[in-house]
Structures are given as C-alpha cells and as structure tokens.
DSSP file (Angstrom, degrees, kcal/mol; ACC not computed):
  #  RESIDUE AA STRUCTURE BP1 BP2  ACC     N-H-->O    O-->H-N    N-H-->O    O-->H-N    TCO  KAPPA ALPHA  PHI   PSI    X-CA   Y-CA   Z-CA
    1    1 A M     >        0   0    0      0, 0.0     4,-1.8     0, 0.0     5,-0.1   0.000 360.0 360.0 360.0 -43.4   18.5   46.5  -86.8
    2    2 A V  H  >  +     0   0    0      2,-0.2     4,-2.2     1,-0.2     5,-0.2   0.914 360.0  54.3 -65.3 -45.5   19.9   50.0  -86.9
    3    3 A T  H  > S+     0   0    0      1,-0.2     4,-2.4     2,-0.2     5,-0.2   0.903 108.5  50.3 -50.5 -48.1   18.4   50.8  -83.5
    4    4 A L  H  > S+     0   0    0      1,-0.2     4,-2.5     2,-0.2    -1,-0.2   0.927 109.0  49.6 -59.0 -43.8   20.0   47.8  -82.0
    5    5 A L  H  X S+     0   0    0     -4,-1.8     4,-2.6     2,-0.2    -2,-0.2   0.879 111.3  49.5 -64.9 -37.7   23.4   48.7  -83.4
    6    6 A L  H  X S+     0   0    0     -4,-2.2     4,-2.2     2,-0.2    -1,-0.2   0.838 111.5  48.6 -71.4 -29.0   23.1   52.3  -82.0
    7    7 A I  H  X S+     0   0    0     -4,-2.4     4,-2.4     2,-0.2    -2,-0.2   0.922 112.3  50.0 -75.0 -39.0   22.0   51.0  -78.6
    8    8 A A  H  X S+     0   0    0     -4,-2.5     4,-2.1    -5,-0.2    -2,-0.2   0.944 112.3  47.6 -61.8 -46.1   25.1   48.5  -78.6
    9    9 A M  H  X S+     0   0    0     -4,-2.6     4,-2.6     1,-0.2    -1,-0.2   0.923 111.2  50.1 -61.1 -41.8   27.4   51.3  -79.6
   10   10 A A  H  X S+     0   0    0     -4,-2.2     4,-2.4     1,-0.2    -1,-0.2   0.909 112.0  48.4 -58.3 -41.6   26.0   53.6  -76.8
   11   11 A G  H  X S+     0   0    0     -4,-2.4     4,-2.2     1,-0.2    -1,-0.2   0.890 110.2  50.9 -71.0 -35.0   26.4   50.9  -74.3
   12   12 A F  H  X S+     0   0    0     -4,-2.1     4,-3.2     2,-0.2     5,-0.3   0.936 111.0  48.2 -65.5 -47.4   29.9   50.2  -75.4
   13   13 A V  H  X S+     0   0    0     -4,-2.6     4,-2.5     1,-0.2    -2,-0.2   0.929 112.7  48.7 -56.7 -45.8   30.8   54.0  -75.1
   14   14 A L  H  X S+     0   0    0     -4,-2.4     4,-2.2     2,-0.2    -1,-0.2   0.892 111.9  50.1 -62.7 -39.9   29.3   54.2  -71.6
   15   15 A W  H  X S+     0   0    0     -4,-2.2     4,-2.6     2,-0.2    -2,-0.2   0.943 111.5  48.2 -61.2 -49.1   31.2   51.0  -70.6
   16   16 A A  H  X S+     0   0    0     -4,-3.2     4,-2.2     1,-0.2    -2,-0.2   0.919 110.1  51.4 -62.6 -43.0   34.5   52.5  -72.0
   17   17 A A  H  X S+     0   0    0     -4,-2.5     4,-2.3    -5,-0.3    -1,-0.2   0.901 110.9  48.1 -62.4 -40.1   33.9   55.7  -70.2
   18   18 A S  H  X S+     0   0    0     -4,-2.2     4,-2.8     2,-0.2    -2,-0.2   0.861 109.9  51.8 -64.0 -36.3   33.3   53.9  -66.9
   19   19 A V  H  < S+     0   0    0     -4,-2.6    -1,-0.2     2,-0.2    -2,-0.2   0.846 112.2  46.5 -70.8 -35.8   36.3   51.8  -67.2
   20   20 A Y  H  < S+     0   0    0     -4,-2.2    -2,-0.2    -5,-0.2    -1,-0.2   0.884 118.4  41.3 -75.4 -36.5   38.5   54.9  -67.9
   21   21 A T  H  < S+     0   0    0     -4,-2.3    -2,-0.2     1,-0.2    -3,-0.2   0.902 129.1  27.2 -79.4 -41.1   37.0   56.8  -65.0
   22   22 A Y     <  +     0   0    0     -4,-2.8    -1,-0.2    -5,-0.2    -2,-0.1  -0.703  66.8 166.9-123.2  80.7   36.9   53.9  -62.5
   23   23 A P        +     0   0    0      0, 0.0    35,-2.9     0, 0.0     2,-0.3   0.597  57.5  62.8 -74.3  -9.8   39.6   51.5  -63.4
   24   24 A F  E     -A   57   0A   0     33,-0.3    33,-0.2    37,-0.1    31,-0.0  -0.815  57.2-169.9-117.0 157.5   39.5   49.4  -60.2
   25   25 A R  E     -A   56   0A   0     31,-2.8    31,-2.8    -2,-0.3     7,-0.1  -0.923  40.7 -80.0-136.6 156.5   36.9   47.3  -58.6
   26   26 A P  E     -A   55   0A   0      0, 0.0    29,-0.3     0, 0.0     2,-0.1  -0.309  55.9-100.3 -55.0 144.8   36.7   45.6  -55.2
   27   27 A C     >  -     0   0    0     27,-1.9     4,-0.5     1,-0.1     5,-0.4  -0.412  25.3-149.1 -60.5 135.1   38.8   42.3  -54.9
   28   28 A R  T  4 S+     0   0    0      3,-0.2    -1,-0.1     2,-0.2    27,-0.0   0.899  92.6  55.8 -78.1 -36.2   36.5   39.3  -55.2
   29   29 A R  T  4 S+     0   0    0      1,-0.2    -1,-0.2     2,-0.1    -2,-0.0   0.851 123.2  21.0 -63.0 -39.9   38.6   37.2  -53.0
   30   30 A C  T >4 S-     0   0    0      6,-0.1     3,-1.1    17,-0.0     5,-0.3   0.374 102.1-120.8-108.5  -3.0   38.6   39.4  -49.9
   31   31 A S  T 3< S-     0   0    0     -4,-0.5    -3,-0.2     1,-0.2    -2,-0.1   0.805  72.9 -54.3  65.2  26.6   35.4   41.4  -50.8
   32   32 A G  T 3  S+     0   0    0     -5,-0.4    -1,-0.2    -7,-0.1    -4,-0.1   0.489 118.0 106.9  90.4   0.0   37.4   44.7  -50.8
   33   33 A T  S <  S-     0   0    0     -3,-1.1    -2,-0.1     2,-0.2     3,-0.1   0.864  73.6-139.1 -82.8 -37.2   38.8   44.3  -47.2
   34   34 A G        +     0   0    0      1,-0.3    13,-1.6    20,-0.1     2,-0.4   0.488  69.9  99.4  89.2   2.5   42.3   43.5  -48.3
   35   35 A R  B    S-B   46   0B   0     11,-0.3    -1,-0.3    -5,-0.3    -2,-0.2  -0.951  73.0-118.9-123.5 142.2   42.5   40.9  -45.6
   36   36 A K        -     0   0    0      9,-2.9     9,-0.5    -2,-0.4     2,-0.4  -0.459  22.3-141.4 -70.0 149.7   42.2   37.0  -45.8
   37   37 A T        +     0   0    0      7,-0.1     2,-0.3    -2,-0.1     3,-0.0  -0.921  34.4 153.3-107.8 144.2   39.5   35.4  -43.9
   38   38 A G        -     0   0    0     -2,-0.4     3,-0.0     1,-0.1     6,-0.0  -0.959  51.3-119.8-159.6 174.8   40.3   32.1  -42.3
   39   39 A S  S    S+     0   0    0     -2,-0.3     2,-0.2     5,-0.0    -1,-0.1   0.697  92.7  38.0 -94.7 -26.2   39.6   29.7  -39.5
   40   40 A N  S >> S-     0   0    0     -3,-0.0     4,-0.7     1,-0.0     3,-0.6  -0.699  91.4 -96.5-126.5 178.8   43.0   29.7  -37.9
   41   41 A R  G >4 S+     0   0    0      1,-0.2     3,-0.6    -2,-0.2    -1,-0.0   0.810 115.9  56.5 -66.2 -32.8   45.8   32.1  -37.1
   42   42 A R  G 34 S+     0   0    0      1,-0.2    -1,-0.2     3,-0.0     0, 0.0   0.795  99.7  60.7 -76.5 -26.1   48.0   31.2  -40.3
   43   43 A R  G <4 S+     0   0    0     -3,-0.6    -1,-0.2     2,-0.0    -2,-0.2   0.748  86.8  91.0 -81.5 -19.2   45.1   32.1  -42.8
   44   44 A F    <<  +     0   0    0     -4,-0.7    -7,-0.1    -3,-0.6    -9,-0.0  -0.448  57.7  75.1 -72.2 150.8   44.9   35.7  -41.6
   45   45 A G  S    S-     0   0    0     -9,-0.5    -9,-2.9    -2,-0.1     3,-0.1  -0.917  84.2 -17.8 144.6-166.0   47.0   38.4  -43.3
   46   46 A P  B    S-B   35   0B   0      0, 0.0   -11,-0.3     0, 0.0     2,-0.2  -0.320  74.5-100.1 -65.3 147.3   47.0   40.4  -46.6
   47   47 A C     >  -     0   0    0    -13,-1.6     4,-1.0     1,-0.1     5,-0.2  -0.506  25.7-145.9 -65.8 136.7   45.0   39.1  -49.4
   48   48 A T  T  4 S+     0   0    0     -2,-0.2    -1,-0.1     2,-0.2   -13,-0.0   0.709  93.0  52.4 -84.4 -20.2   47.2   37.3  -51.9
   49   49 A R  T  4 S+     0   0    0      1,-0.1    -1,-0.2     7,-0.0    -2,-0.0   0.887 124.7  23.2 -87.1 -33.8   45.3   38.3  -55.1
   50   50 A C  T >4 S-     0   0    0      6,-0.1     3,-0.9   -23,-0.0     5,-0.3   0.511 101.7-121.3-109.8  -1.1   45.2   42.1  -54.4
   51   51 A G  T 3<  -     0   0    0     -4,-1.0    -3,-0.2     1,-0.2   -16,-0.0   0.622  69.3 -58.6  79.7  16.0   48.2   42.4  -52.2
   52   52 A G  T 3  S+     0   0    0     -5,-0.2    -1,-0.2    -7,-0.1    -4,-0.1   0.544 114.9 105.8  91.4   6.3   46.2   43.8  -49.4
   53   53 A T  S <  S-     0   0    0     -3,-0.9    -2,-0.1     2,-0.2     3,-0.1   0.773  78.3-132.8 -85.8 -27.3   44.9   46.9  -51.2
   54   54 A G  S    S+     0   0    0      1,-0.3   -27,-1.9   -20,-0.1     2,-0.4   0.502  73.8  94.0  87.3   0.9   41.3   45.5  -51.5
   55   55 A R  E     -A   26   0A   0     -5,-0.3     2,-0.3   -29,-0.3    -1,-0.3  -0.950  49.0-172.4-129.3 151.0   41.1   46.5  -55.3
   56   56 A T  E     -A   25   0A   0    -31,-2.8   -31,-2.8    -2,-0.4     2,-0.2  -0.942  37.2 -97.1-131.0 155.9   41.9   44.7  -58.5
   57   57 A Q  E     -A   24   0A   0     -2,-0.3   -33,-0.3   -33,-0.2     2,-0.1  -0.521  39.4-118.8 -79.7 140.2   41.9   46.3  -62.1
   58   58 A R    >   -     0   0    0    -35,-2.9     3,-1.6    -2,-0.2     4,-0.5  -0.405  36.1 -89.7 -78.0 155.0   38.8   46.0  -64.2
   59   59 A L  T 3  S+     0   0    0      1,-0.2    -1,-0.1     2,-0.1   -40,-0.0  -0.455 112.8  13.2 -61.7 125.7   38.8   44.2  -67.5
   60   60 A G  T 3> S+     0   0    0     -2,-0.2     4,-2.2    -3,-0.1    -1,-0.2   0.323  90.6 112.2  91.7  -6.3   39.7   46.6  -70.2
   61   61 A S  H <> S+     0   0    0     -3,-1.6     4,-2.8     2,-0.2     5,-0.3   0.938  78.1  49.0 -66.3 -47.8   41.0   49.5  -68.1
   62   62 A R  H  > S+     0   0    0     -4,-0.5     4,-2.9     1,-0.2     5,-0.2   0.921 111.7  50.8 -62.0 -41.0   44.6   49.2  -69.2
   63   63 A T  H  > S+     0   0    0      2,-0.2     4,-2.5     1,-0.2    -1,-0.2   0.917 110.5  48.8 -56.1 -50.3   43.5   49.2  -72.8
   64   64 A A  H  X S+     0   0    0     -4,-2.2     4,-2.4     2,-0.2    -2,-0.2   0.900 113.1  46.1 -51.5 -50.4   41.4   52.3  -72.3
   65   65 A H  H  X S+     0   0    0     -4,-2.8     4,-2.0     2,-0.2    -2,-0.2   0.916 113.6  49.7 -67.4 -43.5   44.1   54.2  -70.6
   66   66 A R  H  X S+     0   0    0     -4,-2.9     4,-2.4    -5,-0.3    -2,-0.2   0.944 110.7  49.3 -60.9 -43.8   46.7   53.2  -73.2
   67   67 A T  H  X S+     0   0    0     -4,-2.5     4,-1.8     1,-0.2    -2,-0.2   0.923 113.0  45.5 -64.2 -45.8   44.4   54.2  -76.0
   68   68 A V  H  X S+     0   0    0     -4,-2.4     4,-2.3     1,-0.2    -1,-0.2   0.866 112.4  53.0 -60.4 -35.7   43.7   57.6  -74.6
   69   69 A L  H  X S+     0   0    0     -4,-2.0     4,-1.8     1,-0.2    -2,-0.2   0.869 110.0  46.8 -73.4 -38.4   47.3   58.1  -73.8
   70   70 A S  H  X S+     0   0    0     -4,-2.4     4,-1.5     2,-0.2    -1,-0.2   0.807 112.0  49.9 -75.7 -28.5   48.3   57.3  -77.4
   71   71 A V  H  X S+     0   0    0     -4,-1.8     4,-2.1     2,-0.2    -2,-0.2   0.920 111.7  49.9 -70.5 -49.1   45.7   59.6  -78.9
   72   72 A R  H  X S+     0   0    0     -4,-2.3     4,-1.9     1,-0.2    -2,-0.2   0.849 111.1  47.9 -58.5 -37.9   46.8   62.4  -76.6
   73   73 A S  H  X S+     0   0    0     -4,-1.8     4,-1.8     2,-0.2    -1,-0.2   0.842 109.3  53.1 -78.8 -30.3   50.5   62.0  -77.5
   74   74 A E  H  X S+     0   0    0     -4,-1.5     4,-2.1     2,-0.2    -2,-0.2   0.887 110.3  47.6 -63.7 -39.2   49.7   62.0  -81.2
   75   75 A L  H  X S+     0   0    0     -4,-2.1     4,-2.6     2,-0.2     5,-0.2   0.947 112.0  52.1 -64.2 -45.6   47.7   65.3  -80.9
   76   76 A A  H  X S+     0   0    0     -4,-1.9     4,-2.0     1,-0.2    -2,-0.2   0.860 108.9  48.7 -59.0 -41.5   50.6   66.7  -78.9
   77   77 A K  H  X S+     0   0    0     -4,-1.8     4,-2.3     2,-0.2    -1,-0.2   0.864 110.0  50.4 -63.9 -40.9   53.0   65.7  -81.6
   78   78 A E  H  X S+     0   0    0     -4,-2.1     4,-2.3     2,-0.2    -2,-0.2   0.949 109.8  51.0 -62.8 -48.1   50.9   67.2  -84.3
   79   79 A R  H  X S+     0   0    0     -4,-2.6     4,-2.2     1,-0.2    -2,-0.2   0.876 110.6  50.1 -60.1 -37.4   50.6   70.5  -82.3
   80   80 A Q  H  X S+     0   0    0     -4,-2.0     4,-2.8    -5,-0.2    -1,-0.2   0.912 109.8  49.8 -66.6 -38.7   54.5   70.5  -81.9
   81   81 A R  H  X S+     0   0    0     -4,-2.3     4,-2.4     1,-0.2    -2,-0.2   0.863 109.9  52.0 -61.6 -34.8   55.0   70.0  -85.6
   82   82 A K  H  X S+     0   0    0     -4,-2.3     4,-1.9     2,-0.2    -1,-0.2   0.887 112.1  45.1 -66.1 -43.1   52.6   72.8  -86.3
   83   83 A R  H  X S+     0   0    0     -4,-2.2     4,-2.5     2,-0.2     5,-0.2   0.940 112.8  50.1 -68.6 -43.5   54.6   75.2  -84.0
   84   84 A D  H  X S+     0   0    0     -4,-2.8     4,-2.5     1,-0.2     5,-0.2   0.937 112.4  49.3 -55.0 -49.0   58.0   74.0  -85.5
   85   85 A R  H  X S+     0   0    0     -4,-2.4     4,-2.7     1,-0.2    -1,-0.2   0.893 111.3  48.1 -62.0 -38.7   56.6   74.7  -89.0
   86   86 A K  H  X S+     0   0    0     -4,-1.9     4,-2.1     2,-0.2    -1,-0.2   0.854 111.7  49.4 -72.5 -33.5   55.3   78.1  -88.1
   87   87 A A  H  X S+     0   0    0     -4,-2.5     4,-1.7     2,-0.2    -2,-0.2   0.890 111.2  49.6 -65.5 -38.9   58.7   79.1  -86.4
   88   88 A T  H  X S+     0   0    0     -4,-2.5     4,-2.0    -5,-0.2     3,-0.2   0.967 111.3  49.5 -66.7 -53.9   60.5   77.9  -89.5
   89   89 A D  H  X S+     0   0    0     -4,-2.7     4,-0.8     1,-0.2    -2,-0.2   0.892 111.5  49.8 -53.0 -42.3   58.1   80.0  -91.8
   90   90 A R  H  < S+     0   0    0     -4,-2.1     3,-0.4     1,-0.2    -1,-0.2   0.886 112.0  46.7 -64.6 -40.4   58.6   83.0  -89.7
   91   91 A A  H  < S+     0   0    0     -4,-1.7    -1,-0.2    -3,-0.2    -2,-0.2   0.805 119.0  39.4 -71.3 -32.0   62.4   82.8  -89.7
   92   92 A T  H  < S+     0   0    0     -4,-2.0    -1,-0.2    -5,-0.1    -2,-0.2   0.379  82.0 129.7-100.8  -1.6   62.7   82.2  -93.4
   93   93 A H     X  -     0   0    0     -4,-0.8     4,-1.5    -3,-0.4     3,-0.3  -0.301  62.5-129.0 -63.1 143.7   60.0   84.6  -94.6
   94   94 A P  H  > S+     0   0    0      0, 0.0     4,-2.0     0, 0.0     5,-0.2   0.884 106.2  54.5 -63.8 -38.2   61.3   86.9  -97.3
   95   95 A R  H  > S+     0   0    0      1,-0.2     4,-1.1     2,-0.2    -2,-0.1   0.887 106.9  52.4 -56.1 -38.0   60.1   90.1  -95.6
   96   96 A R  H  > S+     0   0    0     -3,-0.3     4,-0.5     1,-0.2    -1,-0.2   0.865 107.6  51.4 -65.1 -35.6   62.0   89.1  -92.5
   97   97 A L  H >< S+     0   0    0     -4,-1.5     3,-0.5     1,-0.2    -2,-0.2   0.826 107.6  51.4 -70.3 -34.6   65.2   88.6  -94.5
   98   98 A E  H 3< S+     0   0    0     -4,-2.0    -1,-0.2     1,-0.2    -2,-0.2   0.770 102.3  61.1 -75.7 -24.6   64.9   92.0  -96.1
   99   99 A D  H 3<        0   0    0     -4,-1.1    -1,-0.2     1,-0.2    -2,-0.2   0.685 360.0 360.0 -68.5 -26.1   64.5   93.8  -92.7
  100  100 A R    <<        0   0    0     -3,-0.5    -1,-0.2    -4,-0.5    -2,-0.1   0.465 360.0 360.0 -77.6 360.0   67.9   92.5  -91.6
C-alpha cells in the first residue's frame, strides 16, 4: 500500500514537472497545423479552436504556473522583509549611535 502511494506521488510530481516545462500541446482539431481542413473553399482558414497557432494549453498548466509564481513571490517577500529588518537593526544599533 505504501509502495503504491509512493509510486502515485512520484507520478504526480513527474506530471506536474512536465506540465510546467511543456504547457502547450498540439491542437486536437487541426492536429497542430493551425489550419482547418475542409472539402470546399469556405472551410479553409485558421483553426477556430487554437486561433491558427496549432497549440492549446494542457490541463493543469495554468495552475502549475500560478502555484510556482505564488511560491516564488512569497519567498521574495520574505527575503525583502529580512533585508529591511537587517537594515533597521544596523541603523538603530547602540554602537552605531555612539559613533555619531
């Protein structure tokens, strides 16, 4: 049971890493060409699903990127708080005040 849980967790981590690294996949409607296929002249043109790019976003890619961005911003805020605290401590340290 524990082995199965570890395998599932490892699979989820690999999937999340692949979604973060490769957020787009080929469009299913146009097979990644970006063009409609059709039997007459009016049916040709850019694919309506992907807008002619040939790519669509994978399931979970937005969530993965937003999660990473929020974690990074929280870490940056914590580093800034630490720098501000250190600067305040240096400015108000008793030895510094005696030297003035």
